[in-house]
C-alpha positions as CSV (number, residue, x, y, z in Angstrom):
1,X,2.0,-16.6,-3.5
2,X,5.4,-17.6,-4.8
3,X,7.9,-14.9,-5.6
4,X,7.7,-14.1,-9.3
5,X,10.9,-13.3,-11.3
6,X,10.8,-11.8,-14.8
7,X,13.8,-12.9,-16.9
8,X,14.6,-10.6,-19.8
9,X,17.2,-12.0,-22.2
10,X,17.4,-12.7,-26.0
11,X,19.7,-15.7,-25.7
12,X,17.6,-18.9,-25.5
13,X,20.3,-20.9,-23.7
14,X,20.7,-18.3,-21.0
15,X,16.9,-18.1,-20.6
16,X,16.5,-21.9,-20.4
17,X,19.3,-22.3,-17.9
18,X,18.0,-19.4,-15.7
19,X,14.5,-20.7,-15.8
20,X,15.6,-24.2,-14.7
21,X,17.6,-22.9,-11.8
22,X,14.9,-20.5,-10.6
23,X,12.0,-23.0,-10.9
24,X,14.0,-25.6,-9.0
25,X,14.5,-23.1,-6.3
26,X,10.7,-22.6,-6.1
27,X,10.3,-19.3,-8.0
28,X,7.6,-18.6,-10.5
29,X,9.4,-17.5,-13.8
30,X,8.1,-15.3,-16.6
31,X,10.2,-14.6,-19.7
32,X,10.6,-11.8,-22.2
33,X,13.0,-11.8,-25.1
34,X,13.1,-8.1,-26.0
35,X,12.4,-4.6,-24.7
36,X,8.8,-4.0,-25.5
37,X,7.8,-7.4,-24.4
38,X,9.6,-6.8,-21.1
39,X,7.7,-3.6,-20.5
40,X,4.3,-5.3,-21.3
41,X,5.0,-8.3,-19.1
42,X,6.2,-6.1,-16.2
43,X,3.0,-4.1,-16.3
44,X,0.8,-7.2,-16.6
45,X,2.6,-9.5,-14.2
46,X,4.0,-7.1,-11.6
47,X,7.0,-9.4,-10.8
48,X,8.8,-9.3,-7.5
49,X,12.2,-8.9,-9.2
50,X,13.4,-8.4,-12.8
51,X,16.6,-10.1,-14.1
52,X,17.5,-7.8,-17.0
53,X,20.1,-8.2,-19.7
54,X,21.7,-5.0,-20.9
55,X,22.1,-5.7,-24.6
56,X,18.7,-6.5,-26.2
57,X,17.0,-6.2,-29.5
58,X,15.2,-2.8,-29.8
59,X,15.3,-1.0,-26.4
60,X,18.4,-1.7,-24.3
61,X,18.2,-3.0,-20.8
62,X,19.2,0.5,-19.5
63,X,16.4,2.1,-21.4
64,X,13.9,-0.4,-20.1
65,X,15.0,0.1,-16.5
66,X,14.7,3.9,-16.8
67,X,11.2,3.6,-18.2
68,X,10.1,1.2,-15.4
69,X,11.6,3.5,-12.7
70,X,9.5,6.4,-14.1
71,X,6.2,4.6,-13.9
72,X,4.2,4.7,-10.6
73,X,3.1,1.1,-11.1
74,X,6.5,-0.4,-11.5
75,X,9.1,1.9,-10.0
76,X,9.4,-0.1,-6.8
77,X,10.3,-3.4,-8.5
78,X,14.0,-4.3,-8.0
79,X,16.0,-4.7,-11.2
80,X,19.0,-7.0,-11.1
81,X,21.1,-6.7,-14.2
82,X,22.9,-9.8,-15.5
83,X,25.2,-9.1,-18.4
84,X,28.6,-10.0,-20.0
85,X,29.6,-6.3,-19.6
86,X,31.8,-6.3,-16.5
87,X,33.7,-3.0,-16.6
88,X,33.4,-0.6,-13.7
89,X,31.8,1.9,-16.1
90,X,29.2,-0.7,-17.0
91,X,28.3,-1.2,-13.4
92,X,28.0,2.6,-12.9
93,X,25.6,2.7,-15.9
94,X,23.4,-0.1,-14.6
95,X,23.3,1.6,-11.1
96,X,22.4,4.9,-12.6
97,X,19.6,3.3,-14.6
98,X,18.0,2.0,-11.4
99,X,19.6,-1.4,-10.9
100,X,20.1,-2.8,-7.4
101,X,22.8,-5.2,-8.5
102,X,24.9,-6.5,-11.4
103,X,25.6,-10.2,-12.1
104,X,28.3,-11.0,-14.5
105,X,27.9,-13.7,-17.2
106,X,28.7,-16.5,-17.1
107,X,27.3,-16.9,-13.6
108,X,27.1,-19.9,-11.2
109,X,23.9,-21.2,-9.8
110,X,25.1,-20.2,-6.3
111,X,25.8,-16.6,-7.2
112,X,22.5,-16.2,-9.1
113,X,20.3,-17.6,-6.3
114,X,22.2,-15.8,-3.6
115,X,21.8,-12.4,-5.3
116,X,18.1,-13.0,-6.0
117,X,17.4,-14.0,-2.5
118,X,19.3,-11.0,-1.1
119,X,17.5,-8.5,-3.2
120,X,14.1,-10.0,-2.7
121,X,14.6,-9.8,1.1
122,X,15.9,-6.3,1.0
123,X,12.9,-5.2,-1.2
124,X,10.4,-6.6,1.3
125,X,11.6,-4.3,4.1
126,X,10.0,-1.2,2.5
127,X,8.1,-2.8,-0.3
128,X,4.9,-0.9,0.4
129,X,6.1,2.3,2.1
130,X,8.5,3.0,-0.7
131,X,5.6,3.2,-3.1
132,X,4.0,5.9,-0.9
133,X,7.3,7.8,-0.7
134,X,7.6,7.4,3.1
135,X,9.7,5.4,5.6
136,X,8.3,2.3,7.2
137,X,8.2,3.9,10.6
138,X,5.8,6.6,9.3
139,X,3.2,3.9,8.7
140,X,3.2,3.0,12.4
141,X,-0.3,3.4,14.0
142,X,-1.9,4.8,10.8
143,X,-5.5,4.0,9.9
144,X,-5.5,4.2,6.1
145,X,-8.4,4.3,3.7
146,X,-7.5,2.6,0.5
147,X,-9.9,3.4,-2.3
148,X,-9.4,0.9,-5.1
149,X,-10.6,0.2,-8.6
150,X,-11.8,-3.4,-8.6
151,X,-10.4,-3.8,-12.1
152,X,-6.9,-3.0,-10.9
153,X,-4.3,-5.3,-9.3
154,X,-5.0,-3.8,-5.9
155,X,-4.4,-7.2,-4.2
156,X,-0.7,-6.9,-5.1
157,X,-0.4,-3.6,-3.2
158,X,-1.9,-5.3,-0.2
159,X,0.5,-8.2,-0.6
160,X,3.3,-5.6,-0.6
161,X,2.0,-4.2,2.7
162,X,1.7,-7.6,4.3
163,X,5.2,-8.7,3.2
164,X,6.7,-5.5,4.5
165,X,5.0,-6.0,7.8
166,X,6.3,-9.5,8.3
167,X,9.8,-8.5,7.0
168,X,9.9,-6.0,9.9
169,X,8.9,-8.6,12.4
170,X,5.3,-7.3,12.9
171,X,2.2,-9.3,13.5
172,X,0.0,-9.3,10.4
173,X,-3.7,-10.2,10.2
174,X,-5.9,-10.1,7.2
175,X,-9.7,-9.9,7.5
176,X,-11.2,-10.9,4.1
177,X,-14.2,-12.9,2.8
178,X,-13.8,-16.5,1.6
179,X,-12.6,-16.8,-2.0
180,X,-11.5,-13.1,-2.2
181,X,-8.6,-12.0,-4.4
182,X,-6.6,-10.9,-1.4
183,X,-7.0,-14.3,0.3
184,X,-6.0,-16.1,-2.9
185,X,-2.9,-13.9,-3.2
186,X,-1.8,-14.3,0.4
187,X,-2.9,-17.9,1.2
188,X,0.6,-19.4,0.8
189,X,2.3,-16.7,3.1
190,X,3.0,-18.7,6.3
191,X,3.7,-15.6,8.5
192,X,0.4,-13.9,7.6
193,X,-2.8,-14.8,9.5
194,X,-5.9,-14.8,7.3
195,X,-9.3,-14.7,9.0
196,X,-12.6,-15.2,7.1
197,X,-14.5,-12.0,7.4
198,X,-18.2,-12.5,8.0
199,X,-21.1,-10.4,9.3
200,X,-20.4,-11.8,12.8
201,X,-16.7,-10.8,12.8
202,X,-15.9,-8.5,15.8
203,X,-12.9,-6.3,15.8
204,X,-12.6,-6.4,19.6
205,X,-12.4,-10.2,19.4
206,X,-9.7,-10.1,16.7
207,X,-7.6,-7.7,18.9
208,X,-8.0,-10.0,21.9
209,X,-7.1,-13.1,19.9
210,X,-4.0,-11.3,18.5
211,X,-2.3,-9.5,21.4
212,X,1.1,-9.3,19.9
213,X,2.2,-5.8,19.0
214,X,2.9,-4.1,16.6
215,X,-0.1,-5.4,14.8
216,X,-1.0,-4.7,11.2
217,X,-4.5,-5.3,9.9
218,X,-6.1,-5.4,6.5
219,X,-9.8,-5.0,6.5
220,X,-11.4,-6.2,3.3
221,X,-13.7,-4.4,2.9
222,X,-15.7,-1.4,4.1
223,X,-17.7,-1.7,0.9
224,X,-19.1,-5.1,1.9
225,X,-19.9,-3.7,5.3
226,X,-21.6,-0.5,4.0
227,X,-23.8,-2.5,1.6
228,X,-25.1,-4.6,4.4
229,X,-25.5,-2.0,7.1
230,X,-28.5,0.5,7.6
231,X,-27.4,3.8,6.1
232,X,-28.1,5.9,9.2
233,X,-25.7,3.8,11.3
234,X,-22.7,3.4,8.9
235,X,-20.8,6.5,10.1
236,X,-21.1,5.6,13.8
237,X,-20.1,1.9,13.2
238,X,-17.0,2.9,11.3
239,X,-16.2,5.6,13.9
240,X,-16.5,3.0,16.7
241,X,-14.2,0.6,14.8
242,X,-11.6,3.3,14.5
243,X,-11.8,4.0,18.2
244,X,-11.2,0.3,18.9
245,X,-8.1,0.5,16.7
246,X,-6.8,3.8,18.2
247,X,-3.8,2.1,19.8
248,X,-0.7,3.6,18.1
249,X,0.9,0.1,17.8
250,X,-1.9,-1.0,15.5
251,X,-1.7,-0.1,11.8
252,X,-4.8,-0.7,9.7
253,X,-5.7,-0.5,6.0
254,X,-9.5,-0.3,5.2
255,X,-10.5,-1.1,1.6
256,X,-13.3,0.8,-0.1
257,X,-14.6,0.6,-3.6
258,X,-15.9,4.2,-4.2
259,X,-17.8,3.2,-7.3
260,X,-20.2,1.1,-5.2
261,X,-21.5,4.0,-3.1
262,X,-23.2,7.4,-3.5
263,X,-21.2,10.6,-3.0
264,X,-22.7,11.4,0.4
265,X,-21.7,8.0,1.9
266,X,-18.2,8.2,0.4
267,X,-17.6,11.7,1.8
268,X,-18.9,10.6,5.2
269,X,-16.4,7.8,5.3
270,X,-13.5,9.9,4.0
271,X,-14.1,12.4,6.7
272,X,-13.1,9.8,9.3
273,X,-9.7,9.2,7.8
274,X,-6.7,11.5,7.9
275,X,-4.7,9.0,5.8
276,X,-6.0,8.0,2.3
277,X,-4.6,6.4,-0.8
278,X,-6.1,5.6,-4.2
279,X,-5.2,2.7,-6.3
280,X,-6.2,2.8,-10.0
281,X,-5.4,0.8,-13.1
282,X,-2.2,2.7,-13.5
283,X,-1.1,2.3,-9.9
284,X,-1.1,4.4,-6.8
285,X,-2.6,7.9,-7.0
286,X,-3.6,10.7,-4.6
287,X,-1.5,9.6,-1.7
288,X,-2.2,11.5,1.6
289,X,-0.3,10.2,4.6
290,X,-0.3,12.5,7.7
291,X,3.1,12.4,9.3
292,X,1.6,12.7,12.8
293,X,-1.1,10.8,14.7
294,X,-3.1,13.9,15.7
295,X,-5.8,14.9,13.2
296,X,-9.4,16.1,13.4
297,X,-10.6,12.8,11.8
298,X,-8.8,10.8,14.5
299,X,-10.5,12.8,17.4
300,X,-14.1,11.6,17.2
301,X,-15.3,11.9,20.7
302,X,-18.3,14.3,20.6
303,X,-21.1,12.1,19.1
304,X,-23.2,12.4,16.0
305,X,-24.1,16.0,16.6
306,X,-20.5,17.0,15.7
307,X,-19.7,14.9,12.6
308,X,-19.7,16.3,9.2
309,X,-21.4,13.8,6.8
310,X,-20.4,15.8,3.7
311,X,-17.0,17.4,4.1
312,X,-13.8,15.4,3.4
313,X,-11.7,18.2,4.8
314,X,-8.4,16.9,6.3
315,X,-5.7,18.9,8.1
316,X,-3.4,18.5,11.1
317,X,-3.8,20.4,14.4
318,X,-2.4,20.0,17.9
319,X,-4.6,17.4,19.6
320,X,-5.0,19.2,23.0
321,X,-5.6,22.5,21.3
322,X,-8.3,21.0,19.2
323,X,-10.0,19.4,22.2
324,X,-10.0,22.7,24.1
325,X,-11.3,24.6,21.0
326,X,-14.2,22.2,20.4
327,X,-15.1,22.1,24.1
328,X,-15.2,25.9,24.2
329,X,-17.3,26.1,21.1
330,X,-19.8,23.5,22.3
331,X,-20.2,25.2,25.7
332,X,-20.7,28.6,24.1
333,X,-22.9,27.8,21.1
334,X,-24.2,24.3,21.7
335,X,-23.8,21.2,19.5
336,X,-25.1,21.0,15.9
337,X,-24.0,19.6,12.6
338,X,-24.0,23.2,11.4
339,X,-21.5,24.2,14.0
340,X,-19.1,21.5,13.0
341,X,-19.4,22.5,9.4
342,X,-18.8,26.2,10.2
343,X,-15.7,25.3,12.2
344,X,-14.3,23.2,9.5
345,X,-15.0,25.8,6.8
346,X,-13.4,28.5,8.9
347,X,-10.3,26.6,9.5
348,X,-10.1,25.4,5.9
349,X,-10.3,29.1,4.8
350,X,-7.6,30.0,7.2
351,X,-5.3,27.2,5.9
352,X,-5.9,28.3,2.3
353,X,-4.9,31.8,3.3
354,X,-1.7,30.5,4.9
355,X,-0.8,28.5,1.7
356,X,-1.3,31.6,-0.4
357,X,0.9,33.6,1.9
358,X,3.6,30.9,1.8
């Protein structure tokens, strides 16, 4: 997918010249001539970068930038101001409003293209993680459940993840069905490997065929898998998949459309993931990224007798302590689904008490 630039200016000559320069350089250009149109097109198009004039009819460029930086859906988009206002105080104002740069009119083609290229490349380094409010390094080794609204632009979020991965020199593989929205979005990205996901696709084979680490995977999607898998084996299959991907040099995002499944199935799957994010029409929501790799959900080594199929409880504990505690409990009281639920409930109550005390 070609990088998309939104040009916001009310001067036709400037708009036409900028469009010609950018399109010849291979960019996809979208244009807005005033403030409200700029806000609407940003929301609809989700451009990779915005070229924004300061003086506009209606809302000023500074007001537009401040609005965009307040919205979850658009706050990560870099804004490059281009304006005839060149005083140091003007540069301070554009920076304060959220601008990443300031191009002075009249500009040369070389300066315009150099600034755009620079800020597009800088944005890719943390294009995804910035939206989660974390550093890129925090993503390393995470297995993330992404619950998405199929009517949203969730494929753009996955594009951000893939572009950030490649910008950080990490191997990126996407497992997705033929003709999917994600495949259509990423098909022109040369550094991203796309594999057609079918019923015969084996995670172990994918890992063997892609030995380079770090490795970042997108699995599109658990919903398709669940709908074609016997209900009584879904939990174990997903659990085994996570075990295969337990290498801390492998980061994986699993997609799930919660509206396609019953509550019991959704809670069972959620219980396997310590890291979850939700993407709705308005953007990211309910972000839960565990800063460590040690979680109850990650430590699934005691078979079906010990999973909870109804509790989405998630909390961090010391890995070795958890193993010793479970081993002691199993030896003393035996294994049962009821035991696992009692343990989780007891620890959850303890954590709630600690939060109240804090």
